[in-house]
N, C-alpha and C positions, 0 to 999 in steps of 0.2 A: 908978147913976150908968154900971156899965160895962153893963146893959142899955141905958139911953139910946144908947151910942157907938155900940152895935150895930145899932141900924137905922136906918142911912145917916142921920147926922146933918146930911149937907152935898153939894148936888152936884159929882160928880166928873165929869172929861172927859179925855178922850183921843184917840190916831190909832190906828186898825186899820190896820197895814199888810196883812195878811190876816185874814180867818174861815173857817175849815174849819168846815163840819158835816154829821156824818154821821147820821142820823135813822134809826132803827129800830121796825119794826112792829112789836106783838103785839096778839091779842085781850084786848080792854079787860081784861077779869074778873082779868088777871095783871098790873096794873098800879093796878087799884083799893085796893088795900093799902099804895099806896107814898106816897100823896098824903092832906094833911089831910081832916076832915072840910069843912072849909068850899070846898074845893074840888072841881070834877068835871073828869073827863078830857075835852081836845079831840080827839075821835073823828072818824075817817072812815067813812061809811056806816055808823055808829052800832054799827061792831063792832069795828073797829082804833082802837087807843091806842098814843101815841108815845112813846117818850124817843131822847133826842140827845146825842151828844157834840162839843161845839162845841170848833173849835182855834182860838186868839184869836192874834197878835202884835199886841202892842201897844206905842205910843210916847207917852212924856211924860205917863204915867196920872198926875194929880194933882188935887186940887180946884178945882174949876172956879173962873174968873177968874184963878186964879194964874199968873205967867209961864212956859212950856214950859220954861226951864233947871230948875226945880226937881223935875221928873215924870223918871218912870222908866221904864225899858224892860221889861217882863215878858212870858211867855210863860204863857198861861192858860188854862187846862183846864176845862169845866163838863160834867157830865151831869145832864139836866137832863129833865122830864116838860112835857109839853106839855097845859096844863091851862085851863079857863074859872071866873074868877068873878063872880058877881053881885053890883056895890054894894049899899049902902044904900039909894041912891037907882034903885037898879033897873038900872043900865047894866050890860050885862054886857061883859067884858073878857076879850080871849085872852092869854093869857101863858104863862109857866114855872114853873114848881116846881124848885128847885134841891136835889137829892141828894148831889153832890161835886163841891170843887173843884181844883185842882192846878194848881201854877205851879211856874217853875226858879231861883227865888229866896225865901231865904227871908225877906228883907224883904217882900215881900208876904204870906208867909203869917203873918207878924206882925201886919202891919195891916190885911190883910183880916180875919180872925179878931176884932181889935178892933172893925171899924167893920161888919163884915154877919154873916150868921149862915149863911152859903155853905161853911164846914166846910173851910177850905182846907189842903192839906197841901203840902209841897217835894216834888219828884219830879225825877229828870235825863233831861228834855225835851229829845229832841233832834231840831232839823230839820234838813231837808238838800232841795237842788231840784241837779237835773242835766236840763237840756235841757227837755223834756215833764214828766217824773215827780219830784213833792214826795212827799217821806218824812217823816213824823211820827211818832217812837218813843219809847219807856222801858223800860228795862232793869227799873227798878224798881217800876213800876206794869204792867210788863206789856202794854204796847199797843206797835202797831204799824201804822201806813196807810198805803199806798201809792196815790196817784191820779196819774192821768195828765190833761194840759191838752193839751187842742187846739181847733183853732177850726173842726173839723167837727162834726157831730151827735153827739148822746153816746147812746147808748143808757141805756133807764131800767132799773135793776137788774132783775136774770132775775125773781126772787119778790117784787117791791114791790107791792103793793096798788092802787097808782094804775097808769091806764093811759096815762100820758103825761107831759110834766115841766110842764103847766100844772095839771093836778092838785096832782104833787109839791110847787108852787111854795105851794102854800099852808100847807105843813109845814114849810118851809125854815127858820126862825129865821134870828135872834133874834127872837120877839115883843115888840110894844112894854112890855107888863111882866113884871115878877116880881112872886113871893107871896111872903112869910114868915109864919107863921103861929104863935102863941104859943097852946098848950091851954088852959094857966090861966089867960090873963085873956081869952080869946076873943077875941083881936085878932088882925086883918087888918093886914103890913104890905106898901105897894104900892109898888114902888120902877118909875118910867117911864123909858125910855132913848128918847133922841132923836136921830137919824140922819139925814145927809145922803148922799145918791149912791149909796142902796142898792140892788144890782143884781145880786141872785145868779145863778151861771152855774152851771148843772150842770157836773160833773165824772165823768170813770170811775171807782171804784175796782177797782183790778188785785188787789190782796188786803188783808184787813185783819184784826187779832187784838185784842179791847178785852176784858181779864179782867173789868173791872167789872161788863160785862154779867152775867159768872157769878153773881157776887155777889147779884144780885137774884132768883135764883131764878125766872128765867122760860123757859121753854119754847119752844125754836125761835125765839128773835129775829130778825127777816129784815131784810137793807138795803135800808130803802124808797127814801132819795134820798140824794143828795151834791151840795151846794152852795158854792161859795167866793163872798166878794165881797173886796175889796181897795182899799185906800186910800179909807177911809172916816171922816170926824169923827165922831165919839160922844160921846153925854153922857150921865150918869145924874142922872135928877135928885134931890132930896132925898126922902127915905122919907116917906111919909105913912100913919098907922094909921086905922083904924074898927075900932069894935065886930061883931064879926060877931053877927048876929040867927038862930037857925037856926029 
């Protein structure tokens, strides 16, 4: 019964006040060990693979169709790898594989771990905004992100493998699908997200510290892009499973 509950047994909806995503590039060999056998890395020029940190302010998160007043507001952090999956029908899906998730409230940790495989933990996430500068940080999780919002041209990060924001936009995230895999049952769980008004805007990263990246044993991950979206209605469909045939 518990295993069934963790497989996204119902649709969920929320309003994204903001979603800031920093995407880091590494040679694909470094990330191959982090994804299960059913998935392949989503690469750029067949050499770069990507891991992202998403920082999302949600409002009224609740089972889809329930009234807003029963929903809850949470700050969510997700660390994900960009991947592809080929369904049994031969359709190629672009999506994300979750490595770890964090939230600012114990309630979200409890229910997140009951209804997903996303490995939620609670942390002291702090968000502040002053003029054009936004800062998101956690002492407990040891990360600190500072970005600048402005209406002018934003330079691509200096070490990015992308030559411009048009190339970088393909790896802006989040992608339509998220995947979970059961090694024992050889089952792939597919969760589809549905969004409206999705218009990622590039932002300049002033500085960042992301200690979780160090735990992945990656060599010199480089900041590839940074995008923000705001005021987006979003929902996740009920999870669906299929047997993986290798």
